[in-house]
N, C-alpha and C positions, 0 to 999 in steps of 0.2 A: 498501394500496388499489390496485386495478388501474387501468390507464390509462383504460379505458373508464369505470369509475365516477368517476374524477377529472373527466373530460371532462364527464360528465352532471351531476354535482354542481356543478361550477364553472360551467357554462352556466346552470343553474337559478338559482344564487345571484346571478350577475351580471345575470340577467334580472329578478329581484325587486328588485335594487338599482337597476336602471335604471328600473323601473316606479315605485320609490319617488321617484326624482329627477324622473320625469315628473309625479308627483303634485305635487311642489313647483312645478314650472313652471306646471302648470294652475291651481294655487291663486293664483298671481299675478294671473290674469285674473278672479278672483272677488272680490266685495266681502268684507271681513272681517266676521265675526260679532261680536256684542257691542258694546262701546264701549271708549274709552281713558280710563283713570283716572289716568294721569300718574305711576304709580310701579309698581315690581316688588319682589316679596319672595320669599324662599326659605326652606325648612326642610328640614335633612337628617335630622331624626328623632332627634338627639342633642342638639345645642346648641339654643338658643332661636331661634325664627323672627326673622328680621331683614329690614329694608328694604334692598334692594340698589341700587335706582335711583330717582331722582326727577327727573321731566321738568322742564328748566329753563323751560318755557312757563308755569308757574305753576298747574297744576291741583292740585297737592298740596304747596303751599308750606309747610303746617304739618308736613310730614314731613322727616326728615333721614336720609341713608344711615347705617345702623347702628341706627336705632331698633328696639327689640324689640317685635315684633307679638304683642299679646295676644289680641285678637278683632276680628271684623268683624261689624257688626250684632249683637253680642252673642253670636255664635257663636266659641267658642274654637278657634283654630287647631290646637291639639293634639287636639281632639275631631274636627275635620273639616278635614284639610289642604286639601281641595278648595275651601275658602272663599277661599283666596289667589287663585284664578281666577274670582272673583266677577264681574268686568267682562267676562269672555269670553262670558257669556251675557246679562248685563244690557243692556237697550236704552239708547241715548244719552239723557242727562238723568236717569238714575237717581242718587238721592242715597243714600249709605251712610256709616256711622260706623265708623272704624277706631280701636281703642284701642291705644296704644303705651306703652311705658315708656322714658323718656329720663332719665339721671341719677337713677334711683331713684324718679322720679315718674311716675304714670299720667296720660296726656293722651288726650282724645278729639278726633279730627280729622275734620271733615265734608267730604266730597268729592262733587262732582257730576261724573258722566261726560260725556264729549263724543263725537261721532262720530269714528271713525278717520279721520285725514287724512294727506296726505303720500304718498309713494311707498313701494311695497313692496319696492324694489330692496334686495337683500342681496348684498354682495360675495362672500359665501361660496358662492352659487350658481355663480359662475364658478369658484371653487376646486374645488367638487364636480364640475363638468363636466369639468375638466382631470384630476382623479383618475379619473373614471369612463371617460372616453375612453381614457386611457392604459392602464387595466386591460383594457378590451375589446380594444384592439389588441395587446397582449402576448399575451392569451388566444387570440385568433384566429390569431395567427402561430404560436404553439407551445403548443397546449393539452395535448400529450402530454409536454411537458418539465416536470419536478417544480418547478424553480426558477421558470420562467416562470409556472406555474400558481399557485404561492404568491404571487408578485409581483402578479399580476392580482388575486387575491382580496384581498390586503392593500390595494391601492390602491382596489379597488371597495367593500369594506366600510368603509373609512375615510370615504368620502363620505356614508355614512348618519349619521355621528357629527357632522358639521359642519352646524350650524343646528338650528332648532326644528321639531317637527311641526306643520304647518298645522292651524288650528282651523276654517277656513271651508269645510270639505268635508262631504259626507254622512257620517253617523256610521260606516256600514260601511266606507267607504273609509278614514276616519280611523283605524279600528280596525286594518285590515290594515297601514296605514302604521306604526302603533305597533308591531306585531308585527315588521314587517321591520326597524324601527329596532333591536329587541332583537337580531335576527340580526346587525345591523351591528357588535355588540360582539364578533363573532368576530374582528374585526381584531386584538384584544389577543393572543390565542394564535397567530394567523397571523403577527403581527409578530415575536414571539419565534421561531417556528418557521423563518420565512424566513432571519432572520440567523444562525440556528444552522447552516444548510446553505449559505449564500452567503458567499463565492464557492465555498468548499469546506466540506464537513461539519466541524463543530467537534470537537475531541478529546473533548469531553464525550459525544458520541454513541457513540464506540467504548467509553467506560467504562460509560455507561448507555445501551444501545441502545433501551430503551422510553421514553426521555425525549421522543421525537417525539410519541408518542400521549398521554403523561401530561400534556403541556401543556394539553391541552383539558379535563381532568378538573375543574379549578376552574370553569371557564366553564360546564360541563354541570351540575355538582352545586350550584353556589351562584349565580353571576351570572344564568344563564338563568332558573332558578325564580323568584328574587326580582324581577327586572325584568319578567318575564311577569306576575307577580301585580300588579305596580304598573300595568301597562297593561290591567288587566281592564276590560271594557266598562263605560261610564257612570262612569268613576272608582271602580269597585267596590274597587280595591286600596287606596283612601285609609283605609278603616276599619282596615286592618292596622297603621296608625301608632299606634293606641291601645294596641298591645302593645309593651312595653319591648324585648323580645327581637327583634322585627322592626325596630324603629328602630336598635337596635344591629347588626343584620345588614346594614341598608343602609350604616351609617357604616363597618362593617368592610369591606364590598365596595368602597367608595371607595378604601380602602388597598390592596385586591387589585388594583384597576385600576392604581394607581400602581405596584405591584410588577411587574405585567406590562410596563408601559412601561420601568421601570428595567431589567428583565431583558433586554428587546430592545435597548435602548441598550448595555448591557454586552456583549451577544453581538455587536453591530455593531462595537464597538471591538475586542473580543477577536479575532475572526475577521480583521479587517483587519490587526491586528499579527501574526497567525500566518501570513498569506499570504506568499508569496515576493516579493522585490523587484519582479518583473515584474508580478505581479497587483496589488500595491499601487499601482503607477504607473498601471494601468488604472482602478483602483477609487477613485482619489483624489477625483474629482469626485462619484461616487456617495456615498461615506462622508461627505464634507463636506455635500452637500445633504441627505442623510437625517439626519445627526446634528443639523444646525441645525433642520430642520423638525420632527423628533420630539421634540427636546429642548424646543422651545417648547410642544408638547402636554403633555409631561411637567411643565413648570412650571405650566401651567394646571390639570392634573389634581392636582398636589400642592397648589396653593394653594386649590382649592376646599374640601376637608375641613378645612383650617385656617382658613376664614373670611377669606382674603386679600381677597376681594371687598368685604367690609365694613370690614375694618381698613385696607386700603391701596387705595382705589378707583382712585387715579391709577396706581399700579404695575399694578394689575389691568387697567386700560385699556390700558396699555402692552403687556402680554402679549397681550391679544386682538387689538389693532391690528397687532402685529408678526406675528401668525399670517397675516394676508393676504399678506405678504411671504415668510416662511419656508416656509409649508406647499407653495406651488407648486414650490419648489426640489426637493422629493422626487421627484415624477414627471418633472420636466424633467431632473434629473441622470441618472435611469435611462435616459430617452430618449437623452441624449447618450452615455452609456457603451455602450448597445446598438448605436448606429449608428457611433460612432467606434472603440470597442474591442471590440465583439461579446462583451461579458461574459455575455450569454445568447444562445445560438445561434439568433437569428431572422433574421439578415441573409442566410443562404444562401437562404431562401425569397424574400427581396426581390431579391436578385442573380439569381436563376434566371430569372424572367420576371415582368415587371410585368403582363402580360395574364393569366398564370396566377394571380398574386396576386389581381387584381381579380375574376376569375371565381370562384376557389375560396373566397376569404374573403368576397366579395360574396354568394356563395350562402348562406354561414353567416349573414351579416347579414340576408339576405332571410328565412331560415328563422326567425330570432329575431323579425323584424317579424311574420311570418305567425303565429307562436306567440302573440305579444302581441296581435294583432287577434282571433285566435280566442278567447283568454281574455277580452278585453274584450267580445266579442260574447256569450259565455256569460254574463258578468256582467250585461250590458244586458237580455238576454232572460229567462234563468232566474231571476236573483236579483229582478229587478223582478216577474216573474210570482208568485214565491212569497213576495215581501216578506221575504227572508232578510236578516238583519242581525246585528250583533255578532260574538261569538266564532265562532259556527257559520259565518258568512260567511267569516271568516278562515281557518278549517280547510279548508272546502270549496274556497275559492280556491287555497290552497296545494297541496291535493291535485290538483285539476284542472290547475294549472299545471305540476306535476311530471309528471303522465301525459301531457299534451299535448307537453311538451318532449322527454320520453323517446321517444314515438312519432315525432315529427318527426325528431329526431336519428337514430334507427334507420333511417328511410327515407332520410335523407340519406347515411348511410354506405353502405347497401347499393345505392342506386340512382344517386343524383346524383353522389356523389364519385367512383365508379369511371368514370363517364361523362367527367367533367372530366379525371381522370387519364389516361384512354385518348386524350383529344384532345391533351394536351401531352406524353405520354410513351408513344407508340405502341409503341416497341420492347419496352416491358415486357410487352406482350400477345403478343409472340412467344416468350414464356418456354419454352413446351414445345419449340419447334423448337430454341432455343438450348441448352437442356438436352440434348437428343438429340444435337446436333452435338458437345457437349461430351463425352458418354459414348463416342462414336465415336472422337473424338480421343485419348482417354486412353490407348489401347492403343499408339498410334504415338509417344508422347513418353516417353523414357526418363530424361532428365536432370531431377533433382529441381527445380532453379530454374525450368526451362521449364515443368515440370508444374504448379508452384504458381502461376506467372503465368497459365497457361491457365485453371486452375480459378477463380482470383479474378476475372479479367476477364470470364469467361463468366457467372459468378454476378452480378457487378455489372451487366453488360449486360441479363441477363434480368430482375432484380428492381429495377433502377435505385436502388441504395442509395447513401448518401454515402460509405460506406467499406466494403471487405471486407479483413479481415486473417486470415491463417492462422497459428495457433500449433501448433507440433509439440513433442512430448515430447523432452526431452533426457535420453538414457539415464543418464549419470553422476549428474546432480542430481535427476532426476524432475520438474523444472520444465517448464512449457509455455512456450517461448520463441517470440517473433514470428519467423517465417521469411519472410513476404511480406505486403506491404500495398499496396492501391491505393485512391487517393482520387478523388472527384468533383472536377472542376475545370471551368473554362470557358475557351474560346479561340475567337476568331473568331465569338463569338455563339452558339455551340452547344456542347453538352455533349460532353466527351471523358473519357477515363480516363487518368489519370496513374498511373505505376507506380513509386513510389519503392522504395528498398531496405527491407527488413523493419526496422520500428521497434525501437528498443531497449526492452524490456519482457519481463516474465515473469508467469506466473500459477501459483499453487501451490494455495492454499486455494480460490480462486475456481473452478479447474477441478474440484476435489473436490466442490464444492457443485453444480456443473452436472451432474457425473456422478451425484450422488444424486438430483437433481431431474428428470433426463431419464429418460423411460420408453422403453427400447428404442431408445436413440439418437435421440430426437425432439428438435427445436429447442426451446430455452427462452428466453422472453422475459425480459429483465432490465433493471434500471436499475442503473448502477455504485453510486449512493448507497445503494441498498437492501441491499447486501452488509454494510454497517456494522451492520445490525441482526441479521444472521445470527450465531449463536454455536454453533459445533460443536467445542468445545474450543479452537480458536484463531480469533482474528478475522482479518478480511482486512486485509492490511498496506496502508499508505498507497501504497507503490510499486504494488502490484496495482491499487488503485483508480484511480491516476494512469494506469496503462496502459489500463484500461477506458474512462476518460474520453478518453484520447488517440485511441483508435480509435473513439470514439462508440458503444460497443457497445450495441446494442439487442436483438439476437437472437444467441444462441450455439448453434451446432450441433456436438455432439460427433462426432468421427470414431472409431467404435468398431470394434476389431479383435478377433481371437480372444484376444489377449494384454492386453486392457483398452482403455482410451481412448488412441488414437494421438495425437490433437491436437484442436484446436477450430477452427471457422470462426466469426469474428465478423463480424456485419453490422451497419452503422450504419442510421440511420433511412432510410426510403424517400424518394426525391425528391418524390414527390407527397404526402407527409405522410399517406398511409394506413397503417394498421397492417397487419402482415403477416398475410395471410389463411390459412385452412387449405390452400388450393391452393398457395400459396407454400411452406408448410412441407412439403406432400407432394412438391413439385418438389425441395426441397432435400434430403429424405430419399432420393428416387430417384437423386440424384447423389452422395449421401454414400457409398453402398456401393462403386460403382465407383471413386470418388476415393480412398477409403481403400485399396483394393487396389492401385491405381496408385501411390499414395504409398509404401505397403509395399514394392512391387516396385522402386520407384526407390531407396528407402533400402537395400534388400537389395543392389542392383546397386552403389550407391555404397559400401557396406560391403565388398563383394567387391573392388571396384577399390582400396579403401583398403588392404585386407589384402594384396592383391598387391603394391601399391606399397610397404607396409610390409615385406613379406618381401624384396623386392629391396633395400630400404635396409638391412635387417638382414643379408642375405647379404653385401652390399658392406661394411657395417660390421664384420661378423665376419671377412671376407676381409682387410680393412685392419687389423684388430686381430691377427689371426693373423700377418700379416706384420711387424707392429710387435713382436709377442712373439717371433717367430722372430729378428728383428734384435737384441732385447734379450738373447734366450737366447745367440746367437752372441757378442754383446758380453761377457756374463757368462763364458762358457766361455773367451773370449779372455784374461779376467783371470787365469784359473787358470794355475798353472805349466806351461809348455810341456814341460818335461822334469823328471824326478824327480832329487833329489840323488844323487850317487855318493860312497860312503864306503868305505874299506877295511875298517871294522869293523861297518858296518850294511847291512842290506838294507831298501829303502824301497818301499812300494806305496800307491796312493791311489785312491779311488773316490767318484763322486757321481752321484746319480740324483734329480733334482728331481721334486717331485709335480706341479708346474705347469710351463708353458713357462719361466718364470723362477723360480728357486729362492731360497730364503733361507739355504742353507747355503754354506759357504766353507772352503777350506783353502789353506795357502801354505807356502813354505820360504824360508829365508834362511841362506846360508852365509857366515860372516865370513872375514876374511883368515887368522886362526888356526886355521881348520878347524872352529870351533864351529858346529853346526847348530841353527837355531831352526825349530820346527814349530808351526803355529797351526791350529786347527780351530774353526769358529764356526757359530752357528745364529741367524739373525735371527728375531724374532717374526713368525709367520705365513709366507706365501710369496707368490709373484707379484711384481708390479712394485714394490710398496712395499717388500717385503723385499729385493728387488734393489738398491733405492736405498741401504739401510743397508749392504748388502754392499760396495757400491762405495766408501762412505765409509770402511768398515773396512779395505779393501785399501790405501787411500792412508795411513791411520794406520799400518798395519803396516809399509808401505815407509819411513815416516818414523821409527818407533820400534823397528825390528827390531834395530838395532845396539846398543841399550841393553842393558846387562847386568843391570840391575835389573828383574826381570819385574813386581814389584809397582808400581814407578814407571810402567812402560809401561801397565799396565791403568788406573792412576789417571788418567793424562793422556788416554788414549783415552776413558775414561768421561766426563771433563769436556768434551772436544770434541764428543762426541755429544749431550750434554745442551745444550750451547750452540747446537747446530744446530736445536733445538726441533722434534724429530721426533715429538713428541706421545707416542703409545703405542708407538712402534717402538724396540725395544731390541735389543742384540747379546749373546747368549751366547758365551763364548769361552774356549778352553783354549789355553794357550802353554807349550811346553816347550823347554828348552835342553839339548843333549846335548854333553858334553865328557868325552871318555875314557870311563871305566867307570861313570859316573853321569849322572843327568839332574835337572834342577830343573823344577818344574811350578807354574803358578798358573792359577787357573781363576775364572770368573765366570758362574754360572748355567748350567753344562754337566753332562752326565752324568759319572760317574767314568771316569777312564782305567783300563783293565784291563792288569794286569801279570802276564804268565805266567812262573812260575819253573820253569825246565826240570829243575832238580836235584830239586825236591819234587813237580813235576807239579801245582802248585796255581795258583790266579788270585787276585791281590791287587786291591783296589780303591784307587785314589788319589783320593779324594773330598775336595773342598774346597767347602764350602757358601758362596756369595756370590751377591748380586744381579747381574743381567746389566748390561752396560755401558750407560750413558746413562740408568739409571733413578734412582740416588741419587747426589747430589753428594757428593764428598769421602769416599767409603766407603774404608775401609782394608783393601785386599785382602791376601791372604796367599800364601806359596809354600812348597812342600815339596821335599825332595830325596830321591832313591832311587838306590841302587846296582844295576848290572846286571852279569850274568854271561853267559858264552857260552850261547847257545841261548834266552835270555830274549826274550820278545816283549812289546812295548808296543802296545796297540790303542786308538786315539782314535776316537770315533765320535760322531754327533749322535744325538738322542733319537728320530729316526724309525725306527731299527732296533729298539730294545727296546721301543718303544711302537707297534709294528705290530700291528693287530687281524686276527683271522680272521673267518670268517663267523658265528661265535656271538658276536662282540663281545668276545672274550677277547684280552688283551694278550700279546705274546711275552715281555715283562719282562726284567729284567737277569739273572735266574738262568739263563735259557736262553741268553742272550748269553754269559755265562761258560762254560757247558757247551759252546757251540759252538767257543769259543776253545780249550778243552782238546782238543776233538776234532781240531782242524786245526793245533795249535801246532807240530807237526813239519813242517809243510809251509812252502814259501816265502811271503813275505807276500802275493804276488798270489793264490795259491791259498787262503790263509786268507780273503781278502776274498771270493773266489768261493764258499767254503763258507758264509760269513755270508749272501750273497745267496740261495743255494739254500735255506738253512734258513729265511729270512725268507719266500720265495716259497711254500715248502711249507706253512708256518703260515698264511699268508693264504689259500691255496687259492682263488685267483682274485679275491679281494677287492683292489680297487685301493689302492695306498698313499695314505695320507692326509697324509703329511709327507715332506719331503725326507730322503734317506738318504745319509750321508757317512762314509767310513772313511779313516783314515790308520793303516797298520800298519808298525812298525819292528822288526826282528829283529837281534839281536846275532849276528855271525858267530863 
C-alpha cells in the first residue's frame, strides 16, 4: 500500500471512529428509550440463553444469574433472539412474563418495567477518549510512518469495541454506528500486524512475506460478513439464528477473535525477546503496559464463549473492573516510550518547532473538523429531505464521507501544506538555485571526500531532509558501502547540518532491487520494512535493513554510469513532512548526472594516484629486495671454496650458475691431514632464499662431518639434523666422494649419477645410487660404492640443472647428451670440459632461460 493511500485510509477510518465516539457522547444528553426491566440476558447461538445480570434493586427478584431463558411473553428466544431486548422499546410500566428453567424446572416470572433512572456515566467513555486521542496524535505526527500508522489505527479501532451501541438515537444514526462498530473489529488483525513489525519486523515475515496481507483475510471473509448480517436494519439479522449453521458460525468466530488476540500477544512477546538489549531496555514499559492491557482483553474474550459470565459472575466482574485500570496502560505506555525513548520517530517534529507543529497539525485537525461539519450538514439537509434511513443511509454516508475526506486531503496537500512548509522552511524553495550552484561547483572539487560532502550538504539544504547518505560501489565485493552521511540536527535554536563520517553499513540486494525498479535512473520511494516482502532469489538481509533504517531511507536515487550503477544517494524524510514532489525528483535527477561524472572522475584520479603510489612502493620494495638478494648471493658465494684443492695426481675444476639471485646448488672440498680429498656437490629443493637457507645449513654440517671416514654415517647424521630443523618441504640432494690414491668411494642421496670416463676404453660409466634426499626420511640406511681410477680417467659430478635443461620446444637435454658431451671433451683439462658442458647446454636451450641451478665439479687423474 502506498503512503498516500495509507494516509487517506487512516484518516477516513479515524474520522469514522471519532464520529462513532461523538455519537456516544451525544447519546448521553438524550433520554434513554424504552424502560428498565432489572435484568440482562445473552445468547451466543450455540449454548442455551442465560440470565447474566439481575439488578439488586428488586425489579426481577424472581430471576437468578445463570437461569436458562426459554421464552418472553410466549415467544421463544431461539425463534426470535431480538425478544431479549424487549424492554428497549417497551414503555415504562409494561408487564411481561419470562419463562426460565432452573434446576430442571420451568418457572414463569412476571416483571413490570420502570423508567430508566440514574446517571448514564460509563467509565469506558474516558478510556475510549484516551485511546482515540492517542491514536489521532500519533497519526497526525507521522501519518507516513508505517509503524505509527498501524499504532494509530490499533488504538483508534479498539475504542469502538469498548462499550455498547446506544439505543436512544434515530434509527439511521444508530444503523451507521452499528456498521462502524463492525469496522472496529479491524483492531484484531491490526493488533497482530503491528506487533509483527514492532519494534523490528519479525523473522516470520522473512519466511512468509505475504503474512502481512494474509492476516486480514479471516476478518474480510468471515468476521465482517457475519457481524454485518447481525447488524442488519431493524434487527433483520436475528432471523439468521434460526439456522444451526449460522449459530455455529457465530460461536466459531468468537474463537477466531480469541485466536487473533492470542497471536498478537505471542507476537508482542516474541519480538520483544528477539530485540537487541538496547531496544528491549527502551521497550520495557511499552511491552509491560501492552501485555497487561491486552491480556485483560484476552481473558474477557476467552471467558465469554465459555460462559464465564454465568458460571463465575464474581470473577467476571473482576475481569471487567480491572479493564478500567489495565487498558489505559496501553496508550500511556506508548506515549511514554515515544517521548522518552523515541521508539517511533515522531519526536523530531516536536523538537523542530512548536509553532510549526501547531500550524501544520492544527491545519489537519481543522480539515477533519471541516469534513465532519460538511458531512453533518449533508446528513441534516439531504437525508431529512429525502427521508433516507437504514442500510442505504449508511452506505451513502460512508461513500460521501470517503469522497469529501479525499477531496479535502488532496487540497490540503497541494495548497495549504506547501504554504506552511514554505513559511517554516524557506530555504527549501531556493532548491533550483542551490542545485545550480552545486553543478557549477562539481568541476572545481577533485578530492572524493570533499566532493561527497559537497553533494550531500547541498542536497540536504535544497530539500531539507532529515538525512542524506551516499553509498558507493566497492569494486572487489560489489557491495554498496556508505561513503558519506549528513544528518539534520539543531543548535542555537536553528537548523544546521552535521557531517559525521560515513556510517558503517552496506547494501547488496537492496541496491539490485532499486536498480530493477528505477526507470532510467529515476529516484524510487521506499520503506525499509517493505523490502522484507521482496523476493528475487535472495531476501534482504537484516544488516541491509538495519542500514536503511539507520539512514532513515525514504527516497533512493541511483547514480547510473556507463558501467552500471555507480552508487546510491539515500534521502531521509523531509523536515516539513511533505512527500517528495515530482519537482524534487526532477531536481535530483538533474544533479545526478553531473554528480555521477564528478564522482567517477574523482575515483579515477584517486585510482591513478593510488597506482602511482603503489608503483613507487613496488619500485622501492623491488629495489630493497634486489639489494637483499644481492647481499644473500654474495653471502652464498662467499661460502663456496675460495680456491680449488691442489693434488699431484688430480686436476680439479668447479662451476656454479644459479637460476635466481640466490641458488640452491652447493659444492665444497675438504683435504685431510693424510692427503685424502673429500668432494661434495648438492642441490636443495627449489631455488631462491629458501633453498639458500638449506645450503647454509648443509655447509655447516659438511664442515662438521667432513673428517669422518664413513660416508654413510655422514649422510645419516646430516639427514637427521635437517629433519630436526623442521624445514618442512625443504630437502637436500647430496653426492659425496672421498679420493684416496687410485680409487674413490661415493655415497649419494637424491642426486643424478656421477659420470666416470674411462680413458682406455673411451666410454662413460654411471655411478648411480638411488636414495631419498637428506631431511626427507628419518633413519634411512644410505649406501656407498667404490670405484678404481686410471690415468686419464675423468669424474664429472653435476646437479640436475644441466641434464634437465629445456630448449624452445620443451625438450630436455637429458643424461645421454650429457655423457656424449663428456666423451667429446674428456681429453681436455677439467676447466675446458666444464666450458664445453656450458656451451652445449646454451646451444640446446637456444636462448631459453635456465629454469634451475647448474653446478659442475670435474676431477681428472693425471
